[in-house]
C-alpha positions as CSV (number, residue, x, y, z in Angstrom):
1,M,-6.3,55.8,-19.5
2,P,-7.8,52.8,-21.3
3,A,-10.8,51.1,-19.9
4,S,-10.1,48.9,-16.8
5,V,-11.7,47.3,-13.8
6,R,-10.9,48.1,-10.1
7,P,-12.5,47.7,-6.7
8,W,-15.3,50.1,-6.0
9,R,-14.7,53.2,-4.0
10,L,-17.1,55.4,-1.9
11,S,-16.3,58.2,-4.2
12,D,-18.1,56.3,-7.0
13,A,-21.4,56.8,-5.2
14,P,-22.7,59.6,-7.6
15,V,-22.5,57.1,-10.5
16,L,-24.5,54.6,-8.5
17,L,-27.0,57.2,-7.5
18,A,-27.6,58.2,-11.2
19,A,-27.7,54.6,-12.3
20,S,-30.4,53.7,-9.8
21,A,-32.8,56.0,-11.6
22,D,-33.0,53.5,-14.4
23,P,-35.6,50.9,-13.4
24,E,-33.7,48.2,-15.2
25,L,-30.6,48.9,-13.3
26,A,-32.4,49.4,-10.0
27,R,-33.1,45.7,-10.0
28,Q,-29.3,45.2,-9.6
29,F,-29.5,47.2,-6.4
30,G,-32.3,45.3,-4.8
31,G,-35.1,47.1,-6.7
32,V,-34.5,50.4,-5.0
33,R,-33.6,53.9,-6.1
34,F,-31.1,55.6,-3.8
35,D,-32.3,58.8,-2.2
36,D,-29.0,60.5,-2.1
37,V,-25.2,60.1,-2.4
38,A,-25.0,59.0,1.2
39,A,-27.4,56.1,0.6
40,A,-25.3,55.0,-2.5
41,E,-22.1,55.2,-0.4
42,A,-23.7,53.0,2.3
43,F,-24.6,50.5,-0.4
44,I,-21.1,50.4,-1.8
45,G,-19.6,50.0,1.7
46,A,-22.0,47.1,2.6
47,T,-22.5,45.4,-0.7
48,Y,-19.8,46.1,-3.2
49,R,-17.2,44.4,-1.1
50,F,-13.8,43.0,-2.2
51,D,-12.9,40.1,0.1
52,G,-12.9,36.4,0.5
53,H,-16.6,36.2,-0.2
54,A,-17.2,38.7,-2.9
55,R,-15.1,40.6,-5.4
56,Y,-17.0,43.5,-7.0
57,W,-15.2,45.3,-9.8
58,A,-16.1,48.8,-11.0
59,I,-15.8,49.1,-14.8
60,V,-13.9,52.4,-15.5
61,A,-13.7,54.0,-18.9
62,D,-12.3,57.3,-20.2
63,V,-15.6,58.6,-21.6
64,A,-15.3,62.4,-21.5
65,D,-17.2,62.2,-24.8
66,V,-19.7,59.3,-24.9
67,A,-19.0,58.9,-28.6
68,D,-15.5,57.8,-27.7
69,V,-16.7,54.8,-25.7
70,A,-16.0,52.6,-28.8
71,D,-12.4,53.7,-28.7
72,V,-12.2,52.9,-25.0
73,A,-13.5,49.4,-25.5
74,D,-10.8,48.8,-28.1
75,G,-8.1,50.2,-25.8
76,R,-7.5,53.3,-27.9
77,A,-8.6,55.9,-25.3
78,G,-6.2,58.7,-24.6
79,S,-3.8,58.5,-21.6
80,G,-4.9,61.7,-20.0
81,G,-7.8,60.1,-18.1
82,A,-9.7,63.4,-17.7
83,G,-13.0,61.8,-18.5
84,A,-12.4,58.5,-16.6
85,R,-15.5,57.4,-14.6
86,V,-17.3,54.3,-13.6
87,V,-19.7,53.0,-16.3
88,G,-20.6,49.6,-14.8
89,C,-19.9,46.7,-12.6
90,V,-19.1,43.0,-12.6
91,G,-19.3,41.0,-9.4
92,V,-18.0,37.6,-8.4
93,T,-20.1,36.7,-5.4
94,A,-21.2,33.8,-3.2
95,I,-17.6,32.6,-3.4
96,E,-17.6,29.0,-2.0
97,H,-14.2,27.9,-0.9
98,T,-14.8,24.1,-0.5
99,H,-16.0,23.5,-4.0
100,G,-14.4,26.5,-5.7
101,T,-17.5,28.0,-7.1
102,A,-19.0,31.5,-7.4
103,W,-21.9,33.5,-8.9
104,V,-21.2,36.3,-11.4
105,S,-23.3,39.3,-12.4
106,Y,-22.8,42.5,-14.4
107,W,-24.3,45.7,-15.5
108,L,-23.5,48.8,-17.6
109,T,-24.9,52.3,-17.7
110,P,-27.1,52.8,-20.9
111,E,-24.6,55.0,-22.7
112,A,-21.8,52.5,-22.4
113,R,-23.6,49.5,-23.8
114,G,-23.0,47.9,-27.1
115,R,-19.3,48.6,-27.1
116,G,-17.8,45.4,-25.8
117,L,-17.1,46.7,-22.3
118,A,-19.3,44.2,-20.4
119,T,-17.8,41.2,-22.2
120,R,-14.2,42.3,-21.6
121,A,-15.0,43.2,-17.9
122,L,-16.6,39.8,-17.4
123,A,-13.6,38.1,-18.9
124,A,-11.3,40.1,-16.6
125,A,-13.3,39.1,-13.5
126,A,-13.3,35.5,-14.6
127,E,-9.5,35.6,-15.1
128,D,-9.1,37.0,-11.6
129,A,-11.4,34.4,-10.1
130,F,-9.5,31.5,-11.7
131,A,-6.2,33.0,-10.6
132,L,-7.6,32.8,-7.1
133,G,-8.1,29.1,-7.5
134,L,-11.9,29.0,-8.2
135,H,-13.0,26.3,-10.6
136,R,-16.6,27.0,-11.7
137,L,-18.3,30.4,-12.3
138,E,-22.0,30.6,-12.8
139,L,-24.4,33.3,-14.0
140,G,-28.0,33.6,-15.1
141,H,-30.0,36.0,-17.3
142,R,-33.7,36.3,-18.1
143,T,-34.5,34.5,-21.3
144,N,-35.9,37.7,-22.7
145,N,-32.5,39.4,-22.4
146,P,-30.5,38.4,-25.5
147,A,-27.9,41.1,-24.9
148,S,-26.9,39.6,-21.6
149,C,-26.8,36.2,-23.2
150,A,-24.4,37.5,-25.8
151,V,-22.1,39.0,-23.2
152,A,-21.9,35.7,-21.3
153,T,-21.3,33.6,-24.4
154,R,-18.5,35.9,-25.8
155,A,-16.8,35.7,-22.4
156,G,-16.7,31.9,-22.5
157,F,-19.7,31.1,-20.4
158,R,-21.6,28.2,-21.9
159,A,-25.4,27.9,-21.7
160,E,-26.4,24.9,-19.5
161,G,-30.2,25.1,-19.2
162,V,-33.3,27.1,-18.3
163,E,-34.7,27.4,-14.9
164,R,-38.4,28.1,-15.1
165,E,-39.9,31.3,-13.5
166,K,-36.9,31.6,-11.2
167,L,-37.0,35.5,-11.0
168,R,-39.9,37.7,-9.9
169,Y,-40.0,41.4,-10.6
170,G,-43.3,42.9,-9.3
171,D,-46.1,40.6,-10.4
172,D,-44.1,39.1,-13.3
173,R,-42.0,35.9,-13.2
174,F,-39.2,35.2,-15.7
175,D,-37.4,32.1,-16.9
176,V,-33.6,32.2,-16.4
177,E,-31.0,30.7,-18.6
178,T,-27.9,29.5,-16.6
179,H,-24.4,29.8,-18.0
180,A,-21.1,28.5,-16.5
181,R,-17.4,28.7,-17.3
182,L,-14.9,26.3,-15.8
183,A,-11.2,27.0,-15.2
184,T,-10.5,24.1,-17.6
185,D,-12.7,25.5,-20.4
186,P,-11.0,27.0,-23.5
187,T,-10.0,30.6,-23.1
188,P,-12.3,32.8,-25.3
189,D,-10.9,35.2,-27.9
190,T,-12.2,38.2,-25.9
191,V,-9.3,40.3,-24.5
192,P,-10.0,41.0,-20.8
193,L,-9.9,44.6,-19.5
194,P,-6.8,45.2,-17.5
195,R,-7.2,45.0,-13.7
196,D,-6.1,48.2,-12.0
197,P,-2.6,47.9,-10.5
198,A,-4.0,49.2,-7.3
199,S,-6.1,46.1,-7.0
200,P,-4.9,43.2,-4.8
201,P,-2.6,41.0,-7.0
202,P,-4.0,37.7,-8.2
203,R,-2.7,34.4,-6.7
204,D,-0.8,31.8,-8.7
205,P,-3.4,29.4,-10.2
206,S,-1.5,26.5,-8.9
207,S,-1.7,27.6,-5.3
208,P,-4.4,26.4,-2.9
209,L,-7.7,28.4,-2.9
210,P,-7.3,30.9,-0.1
211,R,-9.8,30.4,2.7
212,D,-11.4,33.5,4.2
213,P,-10.7,33.6,8.0
214,A,-14.5,33.8,8.6
215,S,-15.1,30.5,6.7
216,P,-15.5,27.2,8.6
217,P,-12.7,24.6,8.3
218,P,-13.1,22.0,5.5
219,R,-15.2,19.0,6.2
220,D,-14.8,15.4,5.0
221,A,-15.8,14.5,1.5
222,A,-19.1,12.9,2.5
223,D,-20.2,16.0,4.2
224,A,-19.0,18.3,1.3
225,G,-21.1,16.2,-1.1
226,R,-24.3,17.7,0.3
227,G,-23.8,20.7,-1.8
228,S,-23.6,18.8,-5.1
């Protein structure tokens, strides 16, 4: 099967367990290393949700041989799928229904990096978010992480400015560059990874943004302006 994105499954826990051993990736999971598969399963169930507030996509690639990841990224992987496994994640979270905004994040396992998978997965997640009716997607990366900056830029997220010392890891603080992509921005040349057919179908972009049942009803324009 070619590379694709799909919602996370509890059966993906072993990948998450292994990924948490990488200190850089552990930051994505709240700075902790999972003790066992059960802990990783609990994290997926509680955090890697797929609902009206968050849509976490697992990046799946047919990488029976890691050397073939380049072919996977270009859509040339074989159809057998024997080596298909999760190699990363892209999440659209903090979905705000009144203003149509969300926050985006992503990561890849070390062996899958540098092949274009993160860029194409980010493009796929953005495509899905805009199909839901969202208007503005934001993300941020440490200013000392040029690889993440390149992923964001290639997926059509424009740099908007630097927030000083926004993140703290241990005793160190880092400046963060914010990027954003609007539904009205030009579509980038990057070809999005396909979304797994088993995933919930996207809504028509012209339809109203679906409101999660747990969300409060809309308020008047003056009150909504507080979030601007």
